[in-house]
C-alpha positions as CSV (number, residue, x, y, z in Angstrom):
1,M,-13.1,-25.0,7.6
2,P,-10.1,-23.1,9.1
3,R,-9.0,-19.6,7.8
4,D,-5.3,-19.7,7.0
5,A,-2.7,-18.3,9.4
6,F,-1.3,-16.3,6.9
7,A,-4.2,-14.5,6.3
8,R,-5.4,-14.2,10.1
9,A,-1.4,-12.7,10.8
10,H,-2.1,-10.3,7.6
11,E,-5.7,-8.6,9.3
12,G,-4.1,-8.4,12.4
13,L,-1.3,-6.6,10.7
14,F,-3.6,-4.1,9.0
15,R,-6.0,-3.2,11.5
16,R,-3.1,-2.9,14.9
17,L,-1.5,-0.6,12.0
18,G,-3.3,0.2,9.1
19,E,-5.0,3.4,8.6
20,E,-8.0,4.5,6.9
21,A,-7.6,5.3,2.9
22,F,-10.5,5.6,0.0
23,L,-9.7,3.0,-3.3
24,R,-10.6,4.2,-6.5
25,G,-12.7,7.1,-4.6
26,A,-15.1,4.1,-3.0
27,S,-17.4,5.1,0.0
28,D,-16.0,2.7,2.1
29,S,-12.7,3.3,3.5
30,I,-10.3,0.3,3.9
31,L,-6.8,-0.2,5.7
32,V,-3.2,0.0,4.7
33,I,0.3,0.0,5.8
34,V,1.8,3.5,4.2
35,E,6.0,3.8,4.3
36,R,6.5,7.2,4.2
37,G,10.3,8.6,3.6
38,V,11.4,5.3,1.6
39,E,15.1,5.5,0.7
40,Q,15.5,4.7,-2.9
41,V,18.5,3.4,-4.5
42,G,19.8,4.1,-7.8
43,E,21.8,1.1,-9.8
44,Y,25.0,3.1,-8.1
45,A,23.8,2.8,-4.4
46,Q,23.3,7.0,-5.0
47,T,20.1,7.8,-3.5
48,V,18.0,8.7,-6.4
49,E,15.1,10.0,-3.9
50,F,12.3,9.0,-0.7
51,R,8.5,7.9,-1.2
52,S,6.3,6.5,0.1
53,M,4.9,3.2,-0.3
54,A,1.6,1.9,1.0
55,H,0.8,-2.0,1.0
56,V,-3.0,-2.8,0.6
57,P,-4.8,-6.2,1.1
58,A,-4.8,-8.5,-2.0
59,C,-8.4,-8.6,-2.2
60,H,-8.8,-4.9,-2.9
61,R,-6.8,-5.8,-5.9
62,P,-4.7,-2.5,-6.7
63,D,-3.8,-1.5,-9.9
64,V,-1.1,1.6,-11.5
65,D,-2.6,4.4,-11.7
66,D,-5.2,3.5,-9.1
67,S,-5.9,6.3,-6.9
68,L,-5.9,6.0,-2.7
69,L,-6.9,8.8,-0.4
70,L,-5.2,8.9,2.8
71,N,-4.7,10.9,5.5
72,D,-2.2,13.6,3.6
73,G,-3.4,13.5,0.1
74,L,-4.7,12.4,-2.7
75,Y,-2.1,10.2,-4.4
76,A,-1.5,7.9,-7.4
77,I,-0.3,3.7,-7.2
78,D,3.0,4.0,-9.3
79,K,3.9,0.6,-9.2
80,I,2.9,-2.2,-7.8
81,L,6.6,-3.6,-5.8
82,D,5.7,-6.4,-4.5
83,N,2.1,-8.5,-4.4
84,D,2.3,-12.3,-2.0
85,G,-1.5,-12.7,-2.3
86,Y,-2.7,-11.0,1.0
87,A,-0.4,-7.5,0.1
88,V,0.6,-5.7,-2.0
89,R,3.2,-3.6,-1.7
90,C,2.7,-0.4,-3.7
91,M,4.8,2.7,-5.2
92,L,2.5,6.3,-4.4
93,R,3.2,9.6,-6.4
94,P,1.2,12.5,-5.1
95,E,-1.6,13.5,-7.6
């Protein structure tokens, strides 16, 4: 059975744009796409803060409070923003 075109596209994106990370203290690394310095806008269009976000492959089932070790430090998943079945977009907080 042929593989899903969207799954192949996501795998290609993670290979090209991803960086190594360790989810939940695992000994094997995974590839995640990290966005640093994403502006969070408040209810009245004021800038509230700048945060880091991570796109984690959905097959790893990231959840709130899971640890994520990146090149620049240890983070915890603060909030799940989106899950399209291929990638989960997470808001991170430094640990």
